[in-house]
N, C-alpha and C positions, 0 to 999 in steps of 0.2 A: 538413458531409457526414460520414457515419458510415463509418469504415474497416471493412473486412471482417475476420473472425477471423484469416485467414492473415496479413494485414498487421499486425494487432495482435501476434500471436505473434512475427513477425519483428522488430517494433519492440522488444518486451520482451527478446528475445535480444540485440539490438544494444545495448540499455542495459546488459545484463550484460557484454558484450564491452568497452564503453567503460569500465566500472568495473573491469575486470580489467587495464586498462592497454593495451588494443589500440592499436596505432600506425598500422596500415595498413588500407585498406578491406577487404582480404582477411581480416585478423584479425577485423574487426568482424562478419563473417558466420560466423565459426567459433565457435559457441556452446560446443561441446564443449571447444575449446581455452581459451576464456574461463573455463569452470568449473574446469579444471585449474589455470590460473594463479591463480585466486582460492583454491583449496584449497592451493596451494603457499604463497601469502601467509599464509594462516591458520596453516599449520605453522610458518612463520618467526616469526610474531607470538607463537605459543604458546611458542617457545623463549626469546624476549626478554621477553615480557610474559605472565606466567601468567594463565590464565582467571580471571575474577571473576564472581560471580553478579549478573546484571542482572534487573531487573523492568521490563518494558515494559508500558505501559498503552495499549491501542489503542482507537480510537473505536468501531469497529463490527466486525461479523462478517466483512465483506469484507476489511478491512485486516488483521484478525487472521489469516485464512486465508492471505493473501498472505505475511505476515511469517513465519508458521510454516513455510510451504513453502520460503521463501528460506533460513531457518535449516537446515532439513533437507537442502536441496540441497548445503549445504557441510558436512554431517556434524555439525551442532550439534543436539542433541536438546532441543527445547523442552518445558517442563513447567509445571505449576501445583501449588500446595500446596492441601490441603483448605480449603474455604471462601473461596478467592480467586475473584474475579469471572471470568467467562468471557472478559472483555476483557483479562485479565492474562496475560502470557506471561513465564515465567522461562527464563533460559538462562545457561550458564557459557561466557563468551567473553572473549578478550583485549580490553582496553579500546581499544587502537589499532585492532583489527580492526572493532569496532563503529563507532568514529568515522570511520575512513577508507574502509571498504568496505560493511559491512552496512547501516548507517543511511542513508548517501547513496543507495545503490542502491535501498533500500526506498522512500525518498521519491520518487524518480523513477519507479519502477515503479508505485507507488500513484497518483501523479498521472496517469500515462498510462492506467492501468486505470480510474480514476474518470472521466476524460473520456470514455472509450469507453462506460462504463455510463450516464453522463449523456446522451450523444448517443442511445443506443438507447432509453432511457426516454422522452426527449422525442419521438422519432420514433414510438414505439408509442402514446403518449398522443395525439399529433396525428392519427395515422391512425385510432385507435379512436374518439376523441371529436370529431374534426373541429374541434379548437380548439388553438391553440398553448399549450403549458404555460408557465405563468409564476407568479411568487410572488403571494401575496395582497396586495391594496392596503393602504396605510397610511392610516388615518383618524385624525382627532383624537379624543381620549378623550371619553366621554359626559359630559353636563353633571353637575356635582356634585349629589349628593343621591340617587344611586341609578343602577342600571343600567337600560337601556332595557327595555321590556316584552318578555318572551320571550327575553331574553339568558341563555344558559347558559354557565357557565364549566366547562371540563374540566380 
């Protein structure tokens, strides 16, 4: 079943709260407080662990946009150098902050958002084409000596 957008947004906020170290149910729903706790952790990490330049390679535009937004939410300015791929994101961040906060939070947010997008895509395909979306079947390779007539490789 596909969750609605309001539930998705609430779930994404609760993920942030959990990664901010929320300990009570009330804290989990206070996204503003979660952001402040994470910003405070970032400032602490910067004092003990100076920022270093990271290069993140993200698989697609969806994950890149999510990651860039997450960095900006915590005051980290993402950038790219000329001729770097669009899937590359550079940032100066303390190593411990990446390992303990940003990356684990990003992975959980990304998985949640991807599941939501997959569910919507499947539902739209099924309603539009009246067939369940599924992967292409796997067949044995053609007989040696050439491709079947009319076979085109892209």
